[in-house]
C-alpha positions, 0 to 999 in steps of 0.5 A: 256326407260320407266320411269316405267321400271326404277321405277320397277328396283329401287323397285326390287333393294331395295327389294333384298338389303333388303333381300326380293328377293322372294317378288320382284320375286312374284311382278315383274315376269310373270307367264311364265317367263324363267330364265337361269344361264349361259349356263345351260338349262332354267327353264320355268314358275313362279312355277318352277322358284319359287321352284328353287329360294327357293331351292337356298336361303334355301342353302345360309348358310352365306350372306356377301354382294350384290351391284348393280354396273351398270344398263342400260335400253333399250326398255323393257330390263334392264341390271344390273351388281351385285357383290355378296358374300355368302356361299352356302351349295353345292357350298362353298364360292361364290364371283363374279360379275354377269350380269343380262339381263331382258326382260320385257313385260306388267310390268313383267319380262318374261325372265332373264339370268345371266352371271358370271364366274363359 
């Protein structure tokens, strides 16, 4: 496991817990990043994912909490388990655990997939 990878995740976690998820996105996600929610079609490229993320955050009407429960590190891979609790304008109240699997290259996230019950 790379110490740099662990330090990067700790910074991402700090930023997200401070409500600065978009700052973490800009700092750590690659230009060609591919992001995917469960079985939905992946979103490709930083610009498209930036818009998707901004759209998501613009529709969060109440934010009650977020917590990192577990983290595992591999070669250029981070798997993290998060608890989230919020209300979304389109989806209503959302409270669940989710797992994020990030693949890294050259200090940037190049692929991220979220798994959660829907």
